N, C-alpha and C positions, 0 to 999 in steps of 0.2 A: 365818302360816306357822310361827311358833315352836312352837306346841303339836304340830303335825304332825311337825316335825323331831324334837322331843323324844320323842314316842311311837314314831316310826319307828326312831330310834337305840336306844331301850330294847328294842323288839321284836327288832331285828337282833342286839343284844348278848346277849340272854337265852340263846340256844342255846350261845354260847361260854362264858358263865359256868357254865351247868349242866354242859356237857361237861367244862369245866376242873375243876370240883369233883369230878366222877366220876373224872377222871384222877388227881387228887391223892389221893382216898380209896382207889381200887382200881386202881392202875396195872397190875396183873397182867392185868386184863380186856382191856387194850389192847396188852399186850406183844407178842403174837404178830403182830398186824397191823403194829405199829410197827417190828418187826424188819425188815420188807421195805425200809424206808427207812433205818433206823439202821445196819444191818449194813454196807451199802456205804459209809456215811459214816465208820465208825470209823477207818480209816487216815488219812483227811483230818483228822479232829478231833485225832487223836494227833499228827499232823505240825504242826498249827497251834499247839497247846499241850498238853503231856502232862498238865496239871492239869485239863483239860476232861473231865468225866465221859463215858464212852463206853458204859456199860451201858444197855440199852434201858429198863429200869424208871426209872432216874433221868432219862433224856431225856423219857420220857412225863410224869413229874412236873414237869419244868421247863416243858414245853409247856403242861401244865395250869395251872400257876401264871401263866404269861404270858397265857394265854387269860382267866383270871379277872381279872387286873389290867387288861388292855386292854379286856375286856368291860365291867367296871365303869366305867372311864374313858369309854368310848364312851356307855354308858347314862346317865351323870351329866352328860355334856356337857363334861368336862374333857379337854383334849388329844385331841379327837375325831379329828383327822386323823392324828396319829401312831398312835393306838390302832387305827384302822381299818387302817392299813398293817401293823401288827404282826399283827393278826388275819388279814389276807389272806395274809401271809407264812406264818403257821402253818397256814392252811387247805390250802394246796397240797400239802405232804407228807402231811398227814393224809388228804386225799382220795385221793391215790395209794395210800397204805397200806391204807386201810379199804374202798375201793370199786373193786376192780379188775374192772370189768365186761368188760374186753377178754379176760379169762381165761375162755374158753368151756368149760373143763373143770369149772368150778364150776357146781353146779346152780342157784345163785341169781344168775346173771349178769344176768338181766332186772331183778331187784330192785336189784342193785348199780348198774345203769345209771341207774335212777331216783334212787338216792341220790347218784350222781355228778352228775347234772343238778341236783339240789337244791343241792349244794355249789357248783356252777357259778353258780347264781342267787345264792347267798350271797356268792360272790366278787364278782359284779357289784354287789351292794348295798354291799359294803365299799369297792369302788373308787369308787362314787359318794360315799360318806361321806368318803373320803380326799381328794376334790377339792372337797367342799362348803365354800364360804366363808361360808355363812349369810347370803347377800345382801350381804356386804361385799366391796369390791373386793379382788381377789387381789394377791399380791406383784408379779406381772408387770405388772398394770395400774397399780399405785401407782408402780412404778419408771418406767414409760414416761410416766406423767402428770407425775412429778417432772421428768423430762427436758424434757417439753413446757413446763412452767412455767418452768424455768430458761432455755430457749431464748426464751420469750416475754419474760422479764425482761431477757435480753441485748438483744433487739430494742428493747425499751422504752428501755433505757439508751443504745443507739446513737442512737435518735431524739432523746433528751434532749441528747446530746452535739452532734448536728448542729444542733439548735435553739439551743443555747448558742453555738456557733460563728457561726451566722447573726446572732444578737443582738449578739455581740461585734463582728462586722464592721460591722453597721449603726451601733452606737454609736461605733465608731472613725471611721467616715465622717462621722457627725454632728459628732463632736469636731473632726475635721480641718476641716470646713467652718466651724464656729464659730470656730476659731482663725484661719483665713484671713480671715474676715469681721472679726474683732476687730483684725487687723493693718491692715486698710484704713481703719479708723476713725481720725479724727484724735485725737491726744492722748495 
């Protein structure tokens, strides 16, 4: 299964790496569509921290750089789950900005709908990559299994203590009977 996972991750990541490089090299090509998302966010970004860049071109470059880095991480199998989450988080605003198929005034709304559905499929693939544990048990399973092991260990310890108490009682009884017998003997 490993070669299939590796190939699938590389194929999934390729579109993000290519688009990220395009965004880095020619951010002005994406500036108009990205403004649909970035303009409403400017006041929020300024409120969070005035040092955060708010111009659309810089935001396009930042998203492009994060797409390239996360795409390469996903493709190479390093930090695949966080990388897939970063790409998924970047895909949502990009899809809203670039493919507004709901705007019926646009002549290409049917084409935009197809692109929107393609991005929806990419989002599904990224979500699968984000939860893929590569056949190893996940953190939740390991935690519950550790609890089960500790409970089993506690039960085993309790059985050992009960066994030791029974053995001590039996040996005390034998010692008492031996002492009583020894007292009855002459001499």
